N, C-alpha and C positions, 0 to 999 in steps of 0.2 A: 681341382673343381669340387671334390668331395669335402675338402676343408671349408670352401666357400659356402656350400650348402649347409654344412653343420653349423657354421657361424650364424648364418641367417636363421636357421631353425632355433638355435639357442636364444637369439635376440627376440624372435617372435614368442617363444615359450616364456621368456622373462616378462615381456610386456603383458601377455595373457594372465600370468599368475599375479603380477604386481599391480596391474591397472584394471584389466577388463573384469576379472573375477570379483575383486572387491567392489567395483562399481555396480555390477549386477546384483551382488548380495545387498549392497546399500539400497539399490532401487527396489528390490523385493521387500526389504524391511520397511522402506518409506511407504510403499504401496499398502502394506499390511497395517502400518500405523495410521495412515489416512483412513483406511476402511474402518478401523476400530474407532477412530475419532468421529467419523461420520455416523456410526451406529450410536455412539454416546450422545452426540448432538441431536440426532434424530429422535432418540428416546426423550431427551430433555424437551425438545420441541413439541413432541406429542403429549408429554405430560402437561406442558403449559396450555396447550389447546384443550386438553381434558379438563384442566382446572377452570378454564373460562366457561366451558359448557356446564360443568358442575355448578358453578356459581349462579348461572341462569336458572338451572333446575332448582337449586336451593332457594333462590329468591321466590320462585313460585310457591314452594312449600312454606316459606316464611309468611307470605301474604295470606295463604290459607290458614296457617296457624293463628294469625292475627284475628281473622274472622271467627275461628273456633273459640279463641280466648274471649272475644267479646260476647259470644253466645253463652259461654260459661259464666261471665260476669253478670249477664242479664238475669240469670237464674237467681231469684230473690231468696232472702233469708228464710221465708216460709215455704221453701221448696216448691215454689210456683213460678212458672215462666211468665214473664211480662210480655204478652203478645204485642203490645204497642211498641215496646222497645225493639222487638224482633222485626216488626214491620219497618221501623225507622232504619234498622241495619240494612234491610233489603233496598229501601228507597235511597239510602245514601250511597249505595254501591250498585250502579246501574248494571254491572256485569252479573250480579246475583239475581236469578230469576225465580227461584223457589227454594223453600226450606221445609224439610220434613224431619220429624222425630218419631221413631218407632220404639216401642218397648221390646227389649231383648227377649223377654219370655212370651209376650203376646203381640207379635208384630202385625196382626190382622188389620187393626185399625190404627191409623197414625195418631200419636198423642198430639202432635202439632202439624199443621199444614198451612203454610203461608205462601202464596204464589202471586206472581204478576203475569202469569200465562193463562190463556184461555183453556188449554188442554191440561189443566193441573191434575185432574182425576186420572187421565191416561198415563201421565208421567208417574203419578203415585203408584199405579198398578205395576208399571215397569220396575220401579224401585223395589216394591214389595216382592215381585218375582225374583229379583236379584238376591234379596235377603234370604228368601226361602230356599233358593237353589244353590247358594254358596255358604253353607254353615261353617265350613272350615275357615274361609276368609274372615267371616264375621267374628268367629272365636279368636282368631289371631289379633284382630283389632282390640277386642276386650282384654286379651292377655297383655298386649303392649301397653294399654292404658293403665292396667294394674301395676305395671313396672315403671309408671311415670313417664311413658313415652307416647306421644300423640302421633299415631300413624294414620295416614290418609290414603285411600284408594281412589284412583280415577277410573271411571267406567263410562262406556258409550253404548248406544244401541243404534241399530240400523233405522229404527222408526224416526228418531229425532237426531240426525247426524250433526246438527249444529250445536247440540247441547252436550255437556259433560257433567257427570254426577260424581261429586266428591263425597265419598262415604267415610265416616269416622265414628268412633265410639264416644259416648258421653256418660258421665257418672253423676247422676243427680242424687245426692245423699247416698242411700244404699241401693238405689235402683240403677240398673244398667240399661242404657238406651243406645240406639243407633241413630246418628244424625246424618242427613243427606243434604248437601248444598248443590243445587242445580245452577250451572253457570253457562253463559253464552261463550262458546269456545273461541270464536274469532275475536269477539269483543275482549275476552280475557287476554288474548295474545296482543292485540293492537293497542289496548289501553293500559293493561296492568303490567305486562312484560316489556312493552316498548321503551319506557324510560330507562329501565335497567340495561336493555340491549344497546340503546344509544349511548349510555354512559360508558359501557365497556368498549364498544366499538370505536367511538370517536372517529378519527381519520385513519386509524391504523389498520382496521379490518372491517369487512362487511359481514354482518350477522343476519341470517334469515331463518324464518320458520316455514316449514313446508309440510304438505301431506305426504305420507309414505306411499300411498297406493298409486298416486298419479303425478307426484313431484310438483304439485301446484304450490306456488309460493304464496303464503298467506300474509307474511310480513317481511320487510327487509329495511334495514336502516340506510340503504343506498339504492338509488334508482338505476345505478349502472350495472347492477347484478340482476339478471333476469332469467337465469338458468341454474338448476341445481348441479349440473355437471362441473361447474367451477368450484364447488365446495371442497376444501381440503380435509375437513374433519366434521363429523356430525354425530349427534347422539339423540336418542328418543327423549321426549319430554316425559318426566316421571308421572305427572298428574293428568296428562292429556293423551290418551292412547291414540295411535295412528298419526301422531305429529312428531316431527323431529326439528331440532335446532342445529344449524350448520354454520361453519366459519369459512369465509373466503378472504385471505389476506391481500391487502392492496400492495401493488409494486412487487418487488422480488420477495418471495417467501424465504424463510430460513433454509428450507430444502433446496430452493433454487440457488441460494448463495453457497450452500455446502457443495452442491453438485458442480457449480462454477469453480469453486476452489479446488475440488478434486480433479476436475478436468484440467485446470491450469497446472496443478502440481504434476499430474501424470504426463501432460505435454512436456513440461520442463524435464522430467525424469527421462522420457523417451529421447528428447532433444540432447540431453546430457550423454546418454548412452550412444546415440548416433555420432555425436562429436568425438566420443572416446573411440568408437569403431573407426571413424574416418581418420582420426589422429593416429591410431595404431596402423591402419592401412598406409597412411602417408609416411609414417616412420619406417614401416617395412619396405615400402617402395623405394624410399630414399636410401635406406641401408643397402638394399639389394642393388640399387643403381650405383652407389658409391663403390660397393665391392666389385661389381662388374667393371666399373671404370678403372678401379685399381688393377684388376686383372688385365684389362685392355691396355693400360699403360705399361704393365709388365711385359705384355706381348709386344707392345710397340718398341720398347727398349731392346727386346730380343731381336725383333725383325730388323730394326734399324742397324743394330750391331752387325747382324748378318749381311745386310745390304751394303754397309760400309766396308766390311771385311772382304767381300767378294771383289769389288773393283780395285781395292787397295792391293789385294793379293795378285790380281792380274797385272796391275801397273808395276808392282815390285818385281814380278817374275820376268816380264818382258823388258823392263828397263835394265835389270841385272844382266839379262842375256846380251843386250846391246852393249852394256858397259864392258863386259868381259870379251867383247869382240868375237863372239862365237858364231855370228851370222856374217857370212862373206858376201852373200848375194844381195845386190842393191834392192831388187824387187821384194825380197823377203824382209829386208830392213824397213822398207816402206810400209809393208803390211803390219809389222810390229809397231811402227810409229802410229799407224791408224788405230790399232787396237788400244794403244795407250791413250790416244786422243779420245776415242769413244768411251773408254772407262773413266777418263777424267771428266768428260761431259756428264756421264751417268752419276759419278760421285758429286759433281757440282749440282746436278738436279736434286739429289737427295738432300744435300746441305741447304739448298735454296728453299726446298719445301719445308724443312724444319724451321728455318729462319722466318719464312713467310708465315707459317702457322704460329710461331711465337709472337710475331708482331700483331697478328690478328687477335690472338688471345688477350694481348695486353692493350688492344685498341691503338696500336702504334703504326699499323700499316697505313701508309698514305698513298694516294693515287694522283698521278699527273695527267690530266686530260688534255689532249691535243687533237687537232684535226688529222685524221689518218684513215687510210683505206684498210679494211679488214683483209683484203687480198694481200696487201703488203706484209701484214703480220703472219699470214699463213705461209707465204713464200719464204720468208726468213727462217721459219721453223723447219720447213721441208728441206731447205738448203743445208741445214745442219744435220738433220736426221736421215737424209736419203741414203747415206752410206751405212748407217746402222740398220736401216730397213732392208737394204740389199744384202748385207752380210748375214742377217738372220733369216733370209729366205722370204721376205715379204715383198709383195707387189702392192702398188697403190695407184689409185685414180685421183687426179687432181682436177676437179670440175669447178672452176672459179667463174662466177658471173662477171661479164665484162661491164665496164662503165659504171661500177658501183660508186656512188658519191662518197666523199670522205665524211666521216662522222667523228664525234668527240669520244675518244677512247684513250685509255692508258695502254699504249702498244705493248710495253714490256709485260704488263699484267695479263693482257689477252694472250700473248705468246706463252706465258706460264700455264694458262688454262689449256691451250692447245697441246702443249708438251705433255701435261699430265694425262690428257685423254688419249694421246697417241701411245704413251708409255703403258697405259692400261690395256689398250688394244694389243700391244706386243706381248704383254704378260699373259693375257687370257685368251690367246689364239694358239691353237696347237696344230691341227691338220690343214685347215683352210686359212692360209696366211695372206689375207688381202684386206687392205684398209682403203676406205673412200673418204676424201676430204672435199666438201662441197660448200660453196658460198652462194647466197642469193638473198632475195627480199621476201618477206612474208608480212603483209599488212603494213604496219608502221614500223616494222623492224627489219634489220639486216641480220642474217644468221650465218654461223659457221657450224657445219654438221660433220661429225667424225663417226664413220660407220665401220664396223668390223664384222667378221663371221666367226667369232670366237665362241666360248662356252655359254655365254649369256647369263642372265640373272633371273631367278624366279620372282614371281609377283610379290611374295611375302617379303623378300629381302630388298626389293626395290624401294620400300618405304624408308629404309634406314641407310641407304648407300651414301647419302650426303652428310651423315653424322660423323663427327670427328672420331678417329681411331677405328671406325667400323670397317671390317673387311669381310667380303663374301667368302664363305668357307665350304659351300657345297660343291661337290665334284672334285675329282683327283687333281686336276690342273689348278683349280681355284685354291685348293688346300696347299699345293706345293709352291705356288707363286708367292714370292716374297714381296712385302710392301709394308709401309708405315700406317696405312689407313687414313692418310691425311689428304691425298690427292683430290678426291671429289669434294671434300669439305672446303678446300682452298678454291677450287673451281667455282663452287656455288657462291662463296664470299666475293670473288672477283665479279661474277655476273650481277650479284645483288648491288655491289658498289656502282655498277653502271646503270642501275635501275632497269635491268634486263630480266630475262627469264631463261630457265634451263629446262629442257624437255628430254626425258629419258624414255627410250623404248627398248625392251629387251625380252627375249624368250630363251628358256633353257635350250642350249645346243642350237640356237637360231641367231646368235650374234646380238650385238648391242649397237644402239644409235644414241648419240648425245648431241642435241641441237642447242647452241648458245645464241640467244637472240638479244640484239642490242638496239636501243631506240634509234630510229633514222633521223635524229635531230642534228643538223649540221651546225 
């Protein structure tokens, strides 16, 4: 038994080291690889969205630079601004509402002020306050311009929330000036930025511009998007404070596809590992079962050899005694002949069981069904076994229901089943040697019931008693009783062949009852 356990343990250990451990290592590696790939893809995806948002912001800067370039070109060769041309610039661009130029050294009075707004003076004062209160920002604009880079600042005030002031530096000959373009914010977004947004978005994505403070959508290239919560990526507009541009991808986003792929791969990895575990368990179960079966077969050979040896020894001993004419008493001779007959019957039963089992295993056992009374089958068995029962100290009750109609059975097979059950009752009864044989009807069935008062079978082992080679081993008598472990499996096969049922009831030290039910179809 220790050898069997060690062999199973070595088999399991081999499978764990060769199959399970590598599969789990591969799974962990695969998961980490997927995670790394997801991070790379996510980074690429975010960079692409960033580049789209950057291009929209850059476009707004490019438009502003175009206006500033036109202003610089309007500056005439005599260092004088042509006001008519500036007015034309404002008139040609409806989004431009006012244009102011201030001297960097003396910003108190504007050098130029052209406006399409009624409150031009109030706006001028707001711009002047900004220039006076932010000298550092103004200086930075001048420094950038001296480095040949045109920087523009976007500013807003609470007084005119729909207007944005684009502040930039101008260099007219040797004079440094500050220019301010006042634009209508929503008009700039809906008229100036919208063509760029529509070109970028097409049908691949929804792009929207919204206020930061209340998430109000100012512009969207799709009517299907009406909430900021659906935005995957957003960025503030450089030139318009308080506003952001956001992207909502249509259909499955790249993140959705990545997550779906990751979920699929993880599911397949888990499924793979579950299959490996199941396969390992199945292999272990079958190896264990085969080893147990090998041991059972070994025990079977040992038990059958012992069972064959015992009756042969008895027959040999008694026949030798008779042959040598050592017994003179006729009554004694008769007893010896009866013993030889009983042991011969016992030996015949063992051989029949082995042959029947062999036929069953090879699907060669055939049944011949004829109309017969089950009482007749019982009586024929009792006629043969009553001497053995009496010699072994058993009493028995034969309670046969009268007038049972004949049914279609294989009488010899049914007799084999009864003989096996009576033999078991003899083997597993020690002190209370009594057997009951009953026939009757139950519903649509006729039954034969064999009852004894032997050692019984516990509930756990009752699940296995009809398995081939299985023998009950609990209890001293059960352990000492010899047998092949084939009897009950043969009984079940016979009953199944008759489309019947077998019901077993047993309690430890409370005896056993086996009821064979056969369909009452004549």
